[in-house]
C-alpha positions, 0 to 999 in steps of 0.5 A: 440265681435269686441271690445274684438278682437280689444283690444286683438289684440292691446294689444298682437301685440307685443307678436304676432310678437315675437311668430311668430319668435320663432315658425317659425324661420323667423323674423317677423318685424313691424307687422301692424293691418290692419283689424278685420272682424268677429273675423278675425285678419289680420296683415302685417309684413316684412320679410327679405330674407337674414341675412343682415340688409338692406332693399333691400331684405325684402318682405311684407308678409300677415298673418291672425289670425282666432278667433271664429265667433260670429256665433260659440261657443262663450267664456262665464262664462260657459266655463270659469267656467267649473267644471273640476272635476275628471270625466271630467279630465278623458275624456282626456287619458294620451297616450304613443308613443306605444299607439298613432297609435291604438288611432288615427286609431278612430275620435280623438284629441291629444295634444302633449306637453312638461312639461316645456313649458309655453304655453303648461301649458296654453293650457292643461286646455283649451284642457280639456275644449274642451274635456268636451264641446264635450263629447257627440260626439263620439271623443276621447281626448288624450295628450302625454308627448313628453318629455317623449315619444320622438320618437312620434316627429318623428312618428307624425311630430312634430315641435313645442309644443304644437301641437294639431292634429285632427284625421279623417279617420286615417289622422292627421290634425294640429290645428293652431288657438288660445289656448282657448277652444272656437277656439279648439272646433270650429276647431273640430266641422268643421273637423267632419262636412264637409257635408253642406246642400244646401237648395237654389240657392244662397247658392249653388252659394256661395258654388261654388264660394268659393275657386275656385281652389278646387273641390266641390262635391254635392250629390243630393238626395231624402229626403227619402234617408237621415237618421234621422241626415239629412246627405247623408250617413255615407260612404258620411260623412266618405269621406268628412272627409278624403278628405279636399282638396275637399269641400262636400255638399248635397242637395235634389231632390225636390229643382227643382231651384238648380237641374235646376241651376246645370244641366244648368252648365253641360258640361261634362255628357251625362244626358243633362238638364232634371231634371226628372228621375234623381236617386241619382245624384252626381255633381262634380264642377272642376276648370278646363274644361276637354275639355281644353288641359292642366291645371296648377293646382296651378295657376288655370289657364286653358291653353285652350280656355275655362276657365269656371268651369267645372260640371261633372254628375254622376247618379245612385250613391250608396251614402252608398258604401264607395269604389265606393265613394273614386274611384270617388274622385280619378278619378275626383280630378285632370284634364286629363292632368297637366302642371308641376309646381313647386308647385304641387308636394305635391298636386300629391304625397299626393294622393298615386296614380301613376303618369306618366310624359311625358316630352315633349317641346311644340316645339317638332315635332309631339307635337299635335300627342303626346298630342292627344295620351297621352290625350286618355291614360288619359281619359282610365285610369282616377283614376288609373293614373295621367298624367302630362306633363313636359318640360326639360328647367325650373329649376323645370322641370330639377329637376324632369327630373334628377329623372325620365330621364336616359339622358337629350338627350333622349327626349321626353320620358315617365315615371312613378313614384309611392309610394308603398301601404301597401299590395305592394310586393315592399314595404319597409321592416318594421324594427323590434322594435329595430329600432327606430320607426317613420312614415315610408313614402315609398321610391317612385318606378320609371319606366322608358322606354327605348324607347324615342324620335319620336319612341315613336309614333311608333308601339303604344309604348306610349300605350304599356308602360302604358298597361304593367305598369297597367298589372304589367309587368314592373319591377321598376328601382333601381339606382345601381353602377356597380358590382366590379370583384371578383379579386377587392372584395376579402377584409375583408369587402365584396362590395356590390351594388344594382345589387348584393344585393339579391345574396350577402345578401338575397339568402344565408344562412349566417348572414349578417351584413352590413353598409349603408354608404355615402362617404361624411359622417363624421361619416361613415369615422370615422367608417370605420377603426373599421368596417374593423378590426371587419371584420378581427376579424371575419374572422374565421366565414366566413362560418357563417357570412359575413360582408359587405358595400353598398354605400347608396347614389349610390344605391337603394336597393328594399324594404329598406329605409335608413334614415341616414348614417351610418345605420348598419343592420343584416340579420339573416340567415332564417330571411332575411325579418326581418333585425335588426338595430344596434344602439349600440356603434360603437366600435369593442367590442359593435359590436361583443358582439351584433353579438354574441347574435343576429346572427342566428349562434351563437359563443363565443365572447370571443374567437375573443376579446382575445388580443392575437389574435391581428393582425397588426394595430388592436386597440382591446386591446385599445378598451378593455381598453377603450382607443379607 
């Protein structure tokens, strides 16, 4: 087996270097084979930090290619000669971009490919073999031609071909292994079987020492509680497949050595070290100790006196209650207070929980008192809010403070940022089918506090802000320019800002055609004269139709997310919650024709397309003759 991998590594080393350059966009130089261990090929390559051909700006980077372990499925003649008859080929469903969403709501695997790609053509038969191997599992296989369905690239964030994504609990995980049925099958198996059985103390020690920067959850149950497949519960298995940043395992209460070992490590529970009368116990092993003041989650270094792992023990857990288990994951997957660093943002925002930021430097007067009260809030609202401390002097601290703080002189200060949920009143309006569909990430909402500095310590102001947020009595902050005066807003194109958007666009019976622009956008500058001419042309419809513009770079509009500039939206009378996206040619003729067909208050476009009604500098006659 090792000879096979060695031969593979040596004969394809040059190809690997070229392939890495191609898929990553980074130039890998002088790839060298370091070692082969149980199917893992370890390589080292040089990466230049700039485009100059000098040796002063090169870093050495370690790469690891994981191949199937001998303990897993092996490549053999049975797989090589799989009879892929028509019945087997039907195991892989051909998908359209409209069908991907429903298909991936269940456990599934999807191959994204383009027909002209050599690597795609090579992986398709291997993908079919993997579907055949796993046909007895309740896992669906599908593939989609991304060349024919190009929207899927945006919807599923596909950056290269071929791409395989495994979907569990509606969440997709990328496959980055080798293009053979063995590797694909093994990856799928590990994605759907993440609840490990621990049978002895040595296995437990190995489990807890693996990747010490990650959380481990161990269910301790009676053997009589397990189902015939020897798993804890369907809910526990689903949770383990949904949260890939956490390791899950289970053991049995009659394994007294394991139970005693876990109890001996307990430092955060009132259960003590008595293993008797424990019922449905959940052990949560964390990289931090909650008795510490702060935790640097990226460097896995605790900024306190105790650098040992923490163990939280919870008893009387109903492992069949999915919502309860998910709440426990949310509650304990972060320490009480996190020290903000430049690598943590992705981890924080992937959880979809509100994040409180206390901006305070360690040399701030009354720092200890600030942190004591902040910590008490973290204990009280653990699981509901993630609590973070940040300074304002380092580059990454300055970047986040620019988003969350009104004035750098307002310090210390506290703010909250959160991403709207599906049933949220502040969720972005979903654009109708005529808008190019994509996975629409919600714009984060920011909640700022007008009290700052030492006044935060007065009258329970810190506690008041958090409690008001939890109670839903604080409105999110939206960036807005100051509204222009009526004297300065009498042009054919009405100027709108965030503060006036509701009045100008939503709370009236007019159809409103509005462009979201940015001053620095070249396409916006090109559109501006035609958009102004459009407004002049349609001035006779002022009692029915409003033409407006808003600087999208300076104004945040509640419930609406703009993906690029310019964006033209039509808010129809009586249907203001369903704006229509204009995706046609940005010419006067095309826009008038489209508006006549789509606004609630219909009109005859020919009346407004008549060149005889032209005004000074009107280019409509040129547009009609296609000269514009």
